[in-house]
py3Dmol code that shows the C-alpha trace and the ligand (Angstrom):
import py3Dmol

protein = """\
ATOM      1  CA  MET A   1       6.115 -12.228   6.525  1.00  0.00           C
ATOM      2  CA  SER A   2       5.768 -15.364   4.481  1.00  0.00           C
ATOM      3  CA  GLU A   3       6.152 -15.414   0.729  1.00  0.00           C
ATOM      4  CA  TYR A   4       2.509 -16.178  -0.080  1.00  0.00           C
ATOM      5  CA  ILE A   5      -0.499 -14.083   0.909  1.00  0.00           C
ATOM      6  CA  THR A   6      -3.379 -15.728   2.781  1.00  0.00           C
ATOM      7  CA  MET A   7      -7.130 -15.200   3.026  1.00  0.00           C
ATOM      8  CA  GLN A   8      -6.733 -14.286   6.688  1.00  0.00           C
ATOM      9  CA  GLU A   9      -4.240 -11.500   5.915  1.00  0.00           C
ATOM     10  CA  ILE A  10      -6.456 -10.169   3.129  1.00  0.00           C
ATOM     11  CA  ASP A  11      -9.483 -10.013   5.406  1.00  0.00           C
ATOM     12  CA  GLU A  12      -7.557  -8.425   8.285  1.00  0.00           C
ATOM     13  CA  ALA A  13      -6.540  -5.632   5.898  1.00  0.00           C
ATOM     14  CA  ARG A  14     -10.124  -5.323   4.627  1.00  0.00           C
ATOM     15  CA  ASP A  15     -11.451  -5.093   8.189  1.00  0.00           C
ATOM     16  CA  ALA A  16      -8.920  -2.373   9.092  1.00  0.00           C
ATOM     17  CA  ILE A  17     -10.067  -0.303   6.089  1.00  0.00           C
ATOM     18  CA  ASN A  18     -13.746  -0.868   6.894  1.00  0.00           C
ATOM     19  CA  LEU A  19     -13.148   0.645  10.338  1.00  0.00           C
ATOM     20  CA  GLN A  20     -12.215   3.942   8.639  1.00  0.00           C
ATOM     21  CA  THR A  21     -15.189   4.342   6.275  1.00  0.00           C
ATOM     22  CA  ALA A  22     -18.686   3.001   5.702  1.00  0.00           C
ATOM     23  CA  LEU A  23     -18.411   3.605   1.952  1.00  0.00           C
ATOM     24  CA  LYS A  24     -18.482   0.428  -0.157  1.00  0.00           C
ATOM     25  CA  PRO A  25     -16.259   1.022  -3.209  1.00  0.00           C
ATOM     26  CA  GLU A  26     -17.387  -0.473  -6.531  1.00  0.00           C
ATOM     27  CA  ILE A  27     -14.429   0.587  -8.657  1.00  0.00           C
ATOM     28  CA  GLY A  28     -10.730   0.324  -7.823  1.00  0.00           C
ATOM     29  CA  ILE A  29      -8.150   2.585  -9.459  1.00  0.00           C
ATOM     30  CA  VAL A  30      -4.383   2.122  -9.238  1.00  0.00           C
ATOM     31  CA  LEU A  31      -2.314   5.177 -10.148  1.00  0.00           C
ATOM     32  CA  GLY A  32       1.085   4.759 -11.772  1.00  0.00           C
ATOM     33  CA  SER A  33       4.341   6.673 -11.388  1.00  0.00           C
ATOM     34  CA  GLY A  34       3.780  10.427 -11.744  1.00  0.00           C
ATOM     35  CA  LEU A  35       0.006   9.965 -12.111  1.00  0.00           C
ATOM     36  CA  GLY A  36      -0.921  10.245  -8.434  1.00  0.00           C
ATOM     37  CA  ASP A  37      -2.597  13.651  -8.842  1.00  0.00           C
ATOM     38  CA  PHE A  38      -5.742  11.975 -10.151  1.00  0.00           C
ATOM     39  CA  ALA A  39      -6.504  11.109  -6.511  1.00  0.00           C
ATOM     40  CA  ASN A  40      -7.331  14.826  -6.013  1.00  0.00           C
ATOM     41  CA  SER A  41     -10.523  14.171  -8.033  1.00  0.00           C
ATOM     42  CA  VAL A  42     -11.976  12.101  -5.196  1.00  0.00           C
ATOM     43  CA  GLU A  43     -14.790  13.904  -3.357  1.00  0.00           C
ATOM     44  CA  ASN A  44     -15.105  13.631   0.426  1.00  0.00           C
ATOM     45  CA  PRO A  45     -11.965  11.520   0.529  1.00  0.00           C
ATOM     46  CA  VAL A  46     -11.022   9.240   3.397  1.00  0.00           C
ATOM     47  CA  ILE A  47      -7.239   8.931   3.148  1.00  0.00           C
ATOM     48  CA  ILE A  48      -5.529   5.917   4.688  1.00  0.00           C
ATOM     49  CA  PRO A  49      -1.717   5.665   4.637  1.00  0.00           C
ATOM     50  CA  THR A  50      -0.947   2.154   3.409  1.00  0.00           C
ATOM     51  CA  ASN A  51       1.667   1.662   6.136  1.00  0.00           C
ATOM     52  CA  GLU A  52      -1.210   1.683   8.646  1.00  0.00           C
ATOM     53  CA  ILE A  53      -2.933  -1.283   6.969  1.00  0.00           C
ATOM     54  CA  PRO A  54      -1.892  -4.721   8.255  1.00  0.00           C
ATOM     55  CA  HIS A  55       0.146  -6.885   5.845  1.00  0.00           C
ATOM     56  CA  TRP A  56       0.209  -4.168   3.131  1.00  0.00           C
ATOM     57  CA  PRO A  57       3.351  -4.287   0.920  1.00  0.00           C
ATOM     58  CA  VAL A  58       4.514  -0.733   1.446  1.00  0.00           C
ATOM     59  CA  SER A  59       5.929   1.325  -1.452  1.00  0.00           C
ATOM     60  CA  THR A  60       9.239   3.125  -1.155  1.00  0.00           C
ATOM     61  CA  VAL A  61       9.641   4.635  -4.668  1.00  0.00           C
ATOM     62  CA  ALA A  62       9.957   8.414  -5.161  1.00  0.00           C
ATOM     63  CA  GLY A  63       6.732   9.767  -6.688  1.00  0.00           C
ATOM     64  CA  HIS A  64       4.610   7.133  -4.954  1.00  0.00           C
ATOM     65  CA  LYS A  65       2.716   8.382  -1.957  1.00  0.00           C
ATOM     66  CA  GLY A  66       1.384   5.152  -0.471  1.00  0.00           C
ATOM     67  CA  HIS A  67      -2.196   6.265   0.214  1.00  0.00           C
ATOM     68  CA  LEU A  68      -5.555   4.606  -0.204  1.00  0.00           C
ATOM     69  CA  VAL A  69      -8.137   7.265  -1.039  1.00  0.00           C
ATOM     70  CA  ILE A  70     -11.773   6.220  -0.670  1.00  0.00           C
ATOM     71  CA  GLY A  71     -14.645   8.457  -1.776  1.00  0.00           C
ATOM     72  CA  MET A  72     -16.772   9.443  -4.754  1.00  0.00           C
ATOM     73  CA  ILE A  73     -15.935  10.393  -8.353  1.00  0.00           C
ATOM     74  CA  LYS A  74     -18.790  11.118 -10.769  1.00  0.00           C
ATOM     75  CA  GLN A  75     -21.241   9.700  -8.239  1.00  0.00           C
ATOM     76  CA  LYS A  76     -19.395   6.372  -8.170  1.00  0.00           C
ATOM     77  CA  PRO A  77     -17.873   4.972  -4.960  1.00  0.00           C
ATOM     78  CA  VAL A  78     -14.176   4.425  -5.679  1.00  0.00           C
ATOM     79  CA  ILE A  79     -11.031   3.280  -3.937  1.00  0.00           C
ATOM     80  CA  VAL A  80      -7.869   4.807  -5.360  1.00  0.00           C
ATOM     81  CA  LEU A  81      -4.400   3.456  -4.653  1.00  0.00           C
ATOM     82  CA  GLN A  82      -1.995   6.356  -4.905  1.00  0.00           C
ATOM     83  CA  GLY A  83       1.429   4.779  -4.918  1.00  0.00           C
ATOM     84  CA  ARG A  84       1.459   1.135  -5.925  1.00  0.00           C
ATOM     85  CA  THR A  85       4.159  -1.241  -4.852  1.00  0.00           C
ATOM     86  CA  HIS A  86       6.445  -2.759  -7.468  1.00  0.00           C
ATOM     87  CA  PHE A  87       8.008  -6.203  -7.520  1.00  0.00           C
ATOM     88  CA  TYR A  88      11.479  -4.634  -7.791  1.00  0.00           C
ATOM     89  CA  GLU A  89      11.097  -3.168  -4.311  1.00  0.00           C
ATOM     90  CA  GLY A  90      11.745  -6.631  -2.951  1.00  0.00           C
ATOM     91  CA  HIS A  91       8.323  -7.926  -1.935  1.00  0.00           C
ATOM     92  CA  SER A  92       7.486 -11.440  -3.128  1.00  0.00           C
ATOM     93  CA  ILE A  93       5.472 -11.497  -6.342  1.00  0.00           C
ATOM     94  CA  SER A  94       2.495 -12.980  -4.460  1.00  0.00           C
ATOM     95  CA  ARG A  95       2.444  -9.906  -2.186  1.00  0.00           C
ATOM     96  CA  ILE A  96       2.232  -7.542  -5.191  1.00  0.00           C
ATOM     97  CA  GLY A  97      -1.287  -8.929  -5.714  1.00  0.00           C
ATOM     98  CA  PHE A  98      -2.321  -8.189  -2.112  1.00  0.00           C
ATOM     99  CA  PRO A  99      -3.859  -4.711  -2.708  1.00  0.00           C
ATOM    100  CA  ILE A 100      -6.035  -6.106  -5.507  1.00  0.00           C
ATOM    101  CA  ARG A 101      -7.311  -8.956  -3.334  1.00  0.00           C
ATOM    102  CA  VAL A 102      -8.141  -6.496  -0.536  1.00  0.00           C
ATOM    103  CA  MET A 103      -9.978  -4.154  -2.923  1.00  0.00           C
ATOM    104  CA  GLN A 104     -12.002  -7.092  -4.214  1.00  0.00           C
ATOM    105  CA  ARG A 105     -12.950  -8.137  -0.664  1.00  0.00           C
ATOM    106  CA  LEU A 106     -14.035  -4.523  -0.070  1.00  0.00           C
ATOM    107  CA  GLY A 107     -16.494  -5.002  -2.919  1.00  0.00           C
ATOM    108  CA  ILE A 108     -15.007  -3.682  -6.174  1.00  0.00           C
ATOM    109  CA  GLN A 109     -16.146  -5.299  -9.415  1.00  0.00           C
ATOM    110  CA  THR A 110     -14.097  -3.174 -11.800  1.00  0.00           C
ATOM    111  CA  LEU A 111     -10.393  -2.307 -11.646  1.00  0.00           C
ATOM    112  CA  ILE A 112      -8.663   0.464 -13.584  1.00  0.00           C
ATOM    113  CA  LEU A 113      -4.882   0.084 -13.725  1.00  0.00           C
ATOM    114  CA  THR A 114      -2.663   2.942 -14.878  1.00  0.00           C
ATOM    115  CA  ASN A 115       1.087   3.083 -15.375  1.00  0.00           C
ATOM    116  CA  ALA A 116       3.996   4.972 -16.841  1.00  0.00           C
ATOM    117  CA  ALA A 117       5.514   3.075 -19.757  1.00  0.00           C
ATOM    118  CA  GLY A 118       8.205   3.328 -22.389  1.00  0.00           C
ATOM    119  CA  GLY A 119       6.988   3.533 -26.000  1.00  0.00           C
ATOM    120  CA  ILE A 120       8.323   0.752 -28.225  1.00  0.00           C
ATOM    121  CA  ASN A 121       5.872   1.163 -31.125  1.00  0.00           C
ATOM    122  CA  SER A 122       7.482   3.717 -33.461  1.00  0.00           C
ATOM    123  CA  ASN A 123       4.117   5.469 -33.953  1.00  0.00           C
ATOM    124  CA  PHE A 124       3.972   6.414 -30.271  1.00  0.00           C
ATOM    125  CA  SER A 125       5.154   9.726 -28.791  1.00  0.00           C
ATOM    126  CA  ALA A 126       6.000  10.705 -25.236  1.00  0.00           C
ATOM    127  CA  GLY A 127       2.811  12.099 -23.721  1.00  0.00           C
ATOM    128  CA  ASP A 128       0.483   9.612 -25.505  1.00  0.00           C
ATOM    129  CA  LEU A 129      -2.007   7.447 -23.652  1.00  0.00           C
ATOM    130  CA  MET A 130      -2.257   3.770 -24.622  1.00  0.00           C
ATOM    131  CA  ILE A 131      -5.270   1.575 -23.893  1.00  0.00           C
ATOM    132  CA  LEU A 132      -4.045  -1.935 -23.085  1.00  0.00           C
ATOM    133  CA  THR A 133      -5.565  -4.546 -25.379  1.00  0.00           C
ATOM    134  CA  ASP A 134      -3.371  -7.341 -24.011  1.00  0.00           C
ATOM    135  CA  HIS A 135      -0.141  -7.980 -22.154  1.00  0.00           C
ATOM    136  CA  ILE A 136       2.972 -10.109 -22.217  1.00  0.00           C
ATOM    137  CA  ALA A 137       3.838 -11.202 -18.680  1.00  0.00           C
ATOM    138  CA  LEU A 138       7.499 -11.724 -19.461  1.00  0.00           C
ATOM    139  CA  ALA A 139       8.487 -11.847 -15.787  1.00  0.00           C
ATOM    140  CA  GLY A 140       5.473 -14.091 -15.087  1.00  0.00           C
ATOM    141  CA  MET A 141       6.320 -16.463 -17.924  1.00  0.00           C
ATOM    142  CA  THR A 142       9.814 -16.838 -16.529  1.00  0.00           C
ATOM    143  CA  GLY A 143       8.701 -17.741 -13.008  1.00  0.00           C
ATOM    144  CA  SER A 144       7.472 -14.621 -11.190  1.00  0.00           C
ATOM    145  CA  ASN A 145       3.727 -15.120 -11.627  1.00  0.00           C
ATOM    146  CA  PRO A 146       1.663 -13.553  -8.805  1.00  0.00           C
ATOM    147  CA  LEU A 147      -0.547 -16.670  -8.663  1.00  0.00           C
ATOM    148  CA  VAL A 148       2.374 -18.971  -7.786  1.00  0.00           C
ATOM    149  CA  GLY A 149       1.774 -20.501  -4.339  1.00  0.00           C
ATOM    150  CA  PRO A 150      -1.329 -22.046  -2.777  1.00  0.00           C
ATOM    151  CA  ASN A 151      -4.382 -21.210  -4.910  1.00  0.00           C
ATOM    152  CA  LEU A 152      -6.953 -18.998  -3.189  1.00  0.00           C
ATOM    153  CA  ASP A 153     -10.026 -20.957  -4.321  1.00  0.00           C
ATOM    154  CA  GLU A 154     -12.397 -18.243  -3.028  1.00  0.00           C
ATOM    155  CA  PHE A 155     -11.156 -16.033  -5.881  1.00  0.00           C
ATOM    156  CA  GLY A 156     -10.671 -18.375  -8.811  1.00  0.00           C
ATOM    157  CA  PRO A 157      -9.336 -21.633 -10.236  1.00  0.00           C
ATOM    158  CA  ARG A 158      -5.786 -22.988 -10.139  1.00  0.00           C
ATOM    159  CA  PHE A 159      -5.315 -22.599 -13.898  1.00  0.00           C
ATOM    160  CA  PRO A 160      -7.200 -19.452 -14.886  1.00  0.00           C
ATOM    161  CA  ASP A 161      -7.912 -18.352 -18.437  1.00  0.00           C
ATOM    162  CA  MET A 162      -6.186 -15.058 -19.308  1.00  0.00           C
ATOM    163  CA  SER A 163      -7.511 -14.628 -22.856  1.00  0.00           C
ATOM    164  CA  LYS A 164      -9.775 -11.686 -21.896  1.00  0.00           C
ATOM    165  CA  THR A 165      -7.798 -10.119 -19.067  1.00  0.00           C
ATOM    166  CA  TYR A 166      -8.613  -6.616 -20.348  1.00  0.00           C
ATOM    167  CA  THR A 167     -12.404  -6.466 -20.623  1.00  0.00           C
ATOM    168  CA  PRO A 168     -13.414  -5.886 -24.273  1.00  0.00           C
ATOM    169  CA  GLU A 169     -16.359  -3.618 -23.346  1.00  0.00           C
ATOM    170  CA  LEU A 170     -14.067  -1.402 -21.257  1.00  0.00           C
ATOM    171  CA  ILE A 171     -11.501  -1.190 -24.070  1.00  0.00           C
ATOM    172  CA  ALA A 172     -14.294  -0.120 -26.440  1.00  0.00           C
ATOM    173  CA  LEU A 173     -15.641   2.407 -23.929  1.00  0.00           C
ATOM    174  CA  ALA A 174     -12.211   3.989 -23.407  1.00  0.00           C
ATOM    175  CA  GLN A 175     -11.630   4.159 -27.168  1.00  0.00           C
ATOM    176  CA  GLN A 176     -15.022   5.812 -27.711  1.00  0.00           C
ATOM    177  CA  ILE A 177     -14.310   8.405 -25.004  1.00  0.00           C
ATOM    178  CA  SER A 178     -10.882   9.053 -26.514  1.00  0.00           C
ATOM    179  CA  ASP A 179     -12.504   9.680 -29.916  1.00  0.00           C
ATOM    180  CA  GLU A 180     -15.210  11.956 -28.486  1.00  0.00           C
ATOM    181  CA  ASN A 181     -12.675  14.044 -26.561  1.00  0.00           C
ATOM    182  CA  ARG A 182      -9.904  13.907 -29.202  1.00  0.00           C
ATOM    183  CA  LEU A 183      -7.470  12.397 -26.733  1.00  0.00           C
ATOM    184  CA  GLY A 184      -5.731  10.432 -29.488  1.00  0.00           C
ATOM    185  CA  CYS A 185      -5.332   7.303 -27.374  1.00  0.00           C
ATOM    186  CA  GLN A 186      -3.174   4.598 -28.870  1.00  0.00           C
ATOM    187  CA  ASN A 187      -3.876   0.973 -28.125  1.00  0.00           C
ATOM    188  CA  GLY A 188      -1.553  -1.975 -27.861  1.00  0.00           C
ATOM    189  CA  VAL A 189       0.280  -4.666 -25.963  1.00  0.00           C
ATOM    190  CA  TYR A 190       2.123  -3.896 -22.715  1.00  0.00           C
ATOM    191  CA  VAL A 191       5.077  -6.039 -21.790  1.00  0.00           C
ATOM    192  CA  TRP A 192       5.933  -6.410 -18.120  1.00  0.00           C
ATOM    193  CA  LEU A 193       9.537  -6.695 -16.960  1.00  0.00           C
ATOM    194  CA  SER A 194      10.539  -6.903 -13.318  1.00  0.00           C
ATOM    195  CA  GLY A 195      12.940  -3.922 -13.513  1.00  0.00           C
ATOM    196  CA  PRO A 196      14.411  -1.904 -11.868  1.00  0.00           C
ATOM    197  CA  SER A 197      17.095  -1.695 -14.555  1.00  0.00           C
ATOM    198  CA  PHE A 198      15.946  -0.217 -17.851  1.00  0.00           C
ATOM    199  CA  GLU A 199      16.315  -2.303 -21.007  1.00  0.00           C
ATOM    200  CA  THR A 200      19.434  -2.880 -23.053  1.00  0.00           C
ATOM    201  CA  ALA A 201      19.341  -2.234 -26.810  1.00  0.00           C
ATOM    202  CA  ALA A 202      19.203  -5.992 -27.474  1.00  0.00           C
ATOM    203  CA  GLU A 203      16.322  -6.365 -25.028  1.00  0.00           C
ATOM    204  CA  ILE A 204      14.355  -3.632 -26.813  1.00  0.00           C
ATOM    205  CA  ARG A 205      14.923  -5.324 -30.180  1.00  0.00           C
ATOM    206  CA  PHE A 206      13.656  -8.558 -28.594  1.00  0.00           C
ATOM    207  CA  LEU A 207      10.569  -6.855 -27.089  1.00  0.00           C
ATOM    208  CA  ARG A 208       9.760  -5.245 -30.434  1.00  0.00           C
ATOM    209  CA  ALA A 209      10.119  -8.598 -32.194  1.00  0.00           C
ATOM    210  CA  ILE A 210       7.712 -10.351 -29.813  1.00  0.00           C
ATOM    211  CA  GLY A 211       4.995  -7.759 -30.449  1.00  0.00           C
ATOM    212  CA  ALA A 212       5.198  -5.348 -27.523  1.00  0.00           C
ATOM    213  CA  ASP A 213       4.046  -1.742 -28.036  1.00  0.00           C
ATOM    214  CA  ALA A 214       4.945  -0.426 -24.590  1.00  0.00           C
ATOM    215  CA  VAL A 215       7.189  -1.606 -21.760  1.00  0.00           C
ATOM    216  CA  GLY A 216       6.957  -1.153 -18.018  1.00  0.00           C
ATOM    217  CA  MET A 217       7.489  -2.588 -14.561  1.00  0.00           C
ATOM    218  CA  SER A 218       3.960  -2.865 -13.172  1.00  0.00           C
ATOM    219  CA  THR A 219       0.264  -3.454 -13.922  1.00  0.00           C
ATOM    220  CA  VAL A 220       0.473  -7.009 -15.269  1.00  0.00           C
ATOM    221  CA  PRO A 221       0.771  -8.822 -11.918  1.00  0.00           C
ATOM    222  CA  GLU A 222      -2.236  -6.837 -10.694  1.00  0.00           C
ATOM    223  CA  ALA A 223      -4.180  -7.570 -13.898  1.00  0.00           C
ATOM    224  CA  ILE A 224      -3.457 -11.302 -13.572  1.00  0.00           C
ATOM    225  CA  VAL A 225      -4.688 -11.353  -9.975  1.00  0.00           C
ATOM    226  CA  ALA A 226      -7.776  -9.283 -10.849  1.00  0.00           C
ATOM    227  CA  SER A 227      -8.609 -11.527 -13.793  1.00  0.00           C
ATOM    228  CA  HIS A 228      -8.181 -14.626 -11.611  1.00  0.00           C
ATOM    229  CA  GLY A 229     -10.737 -13.118  -9.222  1.00  0.00           C
ATOM    230  CA  GLY A 230     -13.179 -12.358 -12.059  1.00  0.00           C
ATOM    231  CA  LEU A 231     -12.849  -8.556 -11.942  1.00  0.00           C
ATOM    232  CA  ARG A 232     -13.403  -6.417 -15.018  1.00  0.00           C
ATOM    233  CA  VAL A 233     -10.124  -4.710 -15.903  1.00  0.00           C
ATOM    234  CA  LEU A 234      -9.181  -1.589 -17.864  1.00  0.00           C
ATOM    235  CA  GLY A 235      -5.473  -0.797 -18.343  1.00  0.00           C
ATOM    236  CA  ILE A 236      -4.093   2.593 -19.409  1.00  0.00           C
ATOM    237  CA  SER A 237      -0.428   3.420 -20.017  1.00  0.00           C
ATOM    238  CA  GLY A 238       0.955   6.918 -20.116  1.00  0.00           C
ATOM    239  CA  ILE A 239       3.889   6.860 -22.544  1.00  0.00           C
ATOM    240  CA  THR A 240       6.524   8.828 -20.637  1.00  0.00           C
ATOM    241  CA  ASN A 241       9.474   8.214 -22.918  1.00  0.00           C
ATOM    242  CA  LYS A 242      10.124   6.820 -26.351  1.00  0.00           C
ATOM    243  CA  VAL A 243      12.583   4.030 -26.655  1.00  0.00           C
ATOM    244  CA  ASP A 244      14.946   5.130 -29.428  1.00  0.00           C
ATOM    245  CA  PRO A 245      14.765   3.357 -32.826  1.00  0.00           C
ATOM    246  CA  ASP A 246      18.243   1.914 -32.381  1.00  0.00           C
ATOM    247  CA  GLY A 247      17.000   0.320 -29.186  1.00  0.00           C
ATOM    248  CA  THR A 248      18.795   2.424 -26.608  1.00  0.00           C
ATOM    249  CA  ASN A 249      16.738   3.396 -23.590  1.00  0.00           C
ATOM    250  CA  MET A 250      18.237   6.204 -21.579  1.00  0.00           C
ATOM    251  CA  ALA A 251      15.034   6.948 -19.675  1.00  0.00           C
ATOM    252  CA  SER A 252      15.511   8.384 -16.201  1.00  0.00           C
ATOM    253  CA  HIS A 253      13.045   8.133 -13.333  1.00  0.00           C
ATOM    254  CA  GLU A 254      12.910  11.971 -13.319  1.00  0.00           C
ATOM    255  CA  GLU A 255      11.941  11.988 -17.025  1.00  0.00           C
ATOM    256  CA  VAL A 256       9.182   9.467 -16.286  1.00  0.00           C
ATOM    257  CA  LEU A 257       7.804  11.691 -13.500  1.00  0.00           C
ATOM    258  CA  ALA A 258       8.060  14.874 -15.641  1.00  0.00           C
ATOM    259  CA  ALA A 259       6.163  13.369 -18.611  1.00  0.00           C
ATOM    260  CA  GLY A 260       3.483  12.332 -16.141  1.00  0.00           C
ATOM    261  CA  LYS A 261       2.616  16.019 -15.831  1.00  0.00           C
ATOM    262  CA  THR A 262       1.546  16.259 -19.493  1.00  0.00           C
ATOM    263  CA  ILE A 263      -0.216  12.916 -19.324  1.00  0.00           C
ATOM    264  CA  VAL A 264      -2.262  13.609 -16.178  1.00  0.00           C
ATOM    265  CA  PRO A 265      -4.746  16.112 -17.709  1.00  0.00           C
ATOM    266  CA  LYS A 266      -5.607  13.655 -20.509  1.00  0.00           C
ATOM    267  CA  LEU A 267      -5.858  10.809 -18.055  1.00  0.00           C
ATOM    268  CA  ILE A 268      -8.195  12.829 -15.836  1.00  0.00           C
ATOM    269  CA  THR A 269     -10.497  13.511 -18.811  1.00  0.00           C
ATOM    270  CA  LEU A 270     -10.465   9.848 -19.831  1.00  0.00           C
ATOM    271  CA  LEU A 271     -11.004   8.387 -16.357  1.00  0.00           C
ATOM    272  CA  ASN A 272     -13.715  10.859 -15.361  1.00  0.00           C
ATOM    273  CA  ALA A 273     -15.651  10.032 -18.536  1.00  0.00           C
ATOM    274  CA  VAL A 274     -15.136   6.278 -18.056  1.00  0.00           C
ATOM    275  CA  LEU A 275     -16.331   6.509 -14.449  1.00  0.00           C
ATOM    276  CA  ALA A 276     -19.392   8.514 -15.480  1.00  0.00           C
ATOM    277  CA  LYS A 277     -20.395   5.730 -17.876  1.00  0.00           C
ATOM    278  CA  LEU A 278     -19.651   2.672 -15.717  1.00  0.00           C
TER     279      LEU A 278
END
"""
ligand_1 = """\
10
LIG
N 11.112 0.969 -19.543
C 10.587 0.317 -18.500
N 9.728 0.871 -17.664
C 9.368 2.147 -17.894
C 9.882 2.880 -18.962
C 10.795 2.248 -19.824
O 11.288 2.848 -20.791
N 9.321 4.112 -18.920
C 8.489 4.122 -17.850
N 8.516 2.933 -17.221
"""
view = py3Dmol.view(width=600, height=400)
view.addModel(protein, "pdb")
view.setStyle({"model": 0}, {"cartoon": {"style": "trace"}})
view.addModel(ligand_1, "xyz")
view.setStyle({"model": 1}, {"stick": {}})
view.zoomTo()
view.show()
C-alpha cells in the first residue's frame, strides 16, 4: 500500500459498500473509543466489517469494533463508523482520511465526529461532553497533516481554508439541544496529538498555555479532510479523564473505556436530537 490515498482506491471502496446496500447515507458518524454503543441506535442496519472493504485502514485498538453500520436514525439515512483507525496504529496520515473520503463519495454532506478526550480546562469533569468550537492540529502543524501528498482536486483546493472547520450552525444546534435537555455540554478547543503515549506534565502545561481545553489522539485529521471536501462538521468530545492540575496524566486506556459508559447515554440523547433536526 502506498503512503497516499488515490481516487481509484476511494471509489473501489465506495463501490464495494454500494454492493451491500441501496441506502444512500446523508450523514456520517464516527464513534470514538468506548462510544461504539451508539451504533445500536441504527434501525435496519447493514453491518459491514471494515476488513472486508478494499484499501480500508483497519483498526486494531481494544474497544474499537471496525464496523460500518448503514441504516436509519430518526428517519435520516446514516453511515456509522464503529471503530475508527488512529494514526498511532501505523497507517500513514493520508490513509487516516480514507474513511471520510469514502463516506463523502457515498453521498454524505454532514459528518459528526466523536472522541474520548482528556480534560485540560479546569472547569471540566470526567463524564462531561464538549462541543468542539475549534482545534489545534499539533501533529498536523509539525508535519503529519492528512492532506500532505498529491491534492485530490475533486474534493478541494491545495491550500484549503480551515477557519470554519466546525460548522457554526451545527455548534449552535448542539448547544441548544444541550440546554433543552440539561446535558451541560461544555465547549472548547480540542488539541490533537499523535499518541499513543499520554502526555508528560510539561506537555500538559504547554497545551494549557496554547489554549487547549481537551486533548486526544483522533478527530482532527478527519475534520481536516472533511473540511477540505466541503462537508459540514460537528465534533463532540466525551471527557473521559481529567488531567490533574499539576499536569500529570495517569490516564489508562481502561479508564477511558469505563468513562465512556457514563458518557454514552448523554451522547445518545444529543446525537438523536441533532439527527432529528438536521
Ligand atoms: N490524553 C490523550 N488522549 C486521550 C486522553 C488523554 O488524557 N483521554 C482520552 N484520550
